[in-house]
C-alpha angles and dihedrals in degrees: 000000000000122000112234131192114224127193121207111237110181105309094335135077122229129188114265122206132016097276092050092048091051092049091046092053091056092062110095116242111266095020116130115243125202115221131184115207117208125195114255120246115264102210133253141274094265089056090051091048090052090051092048090048090053090050090053092050092045093048092050090053093046092048089049088053090054102263111154139176127221118255090223143338116243126223091271091054096254119140114242126200124345141240133188118279109257140192093267090054090050091048092053093044098048096038091060091040098050105024099034125189137301125245090278093055095253115135118245114253135221088213118128095201121104094235108154091214092062125077103221116212112231118240091255091058091047092052090048091051092049092048091049092048093049089051092047091051093047091052090054098040094247111153114223129174110250111192119233092218133025145076095308094055092040089052093050092049091048091052091052092057 
């Protein structure tokens, strides 16, 4: 039995890569095919540390530019007081902006734990989020530390192939 890579396109799966496409073409039309779907890798601690470092650098820049957060929201929904924008605020903001939410409306998480109450973002989504954030920072002149080696760079090189 040949191993094939499939890519989800809408509600359907299509072969991904030359070897998978060749193996897929050999299956007669109308024949049933058995597939085993494996969960995608979610990334590692160094990738998470890179993301958190970027959030710290981004938050420092945003706070320097005058970005603040309310201390609390009163019963009428009005913001009260203010505090400097911090790395946790940046993490929440850019996680929802770049990773989005699942079909149940829960935001994807950078967590590495196997908590069933958390929707883990797959590695591909995490790489996409990091790429989008690096681009966003470059457009605004925000300096972030991009590692020379590691999972982020390896993922970018893998995508280019």
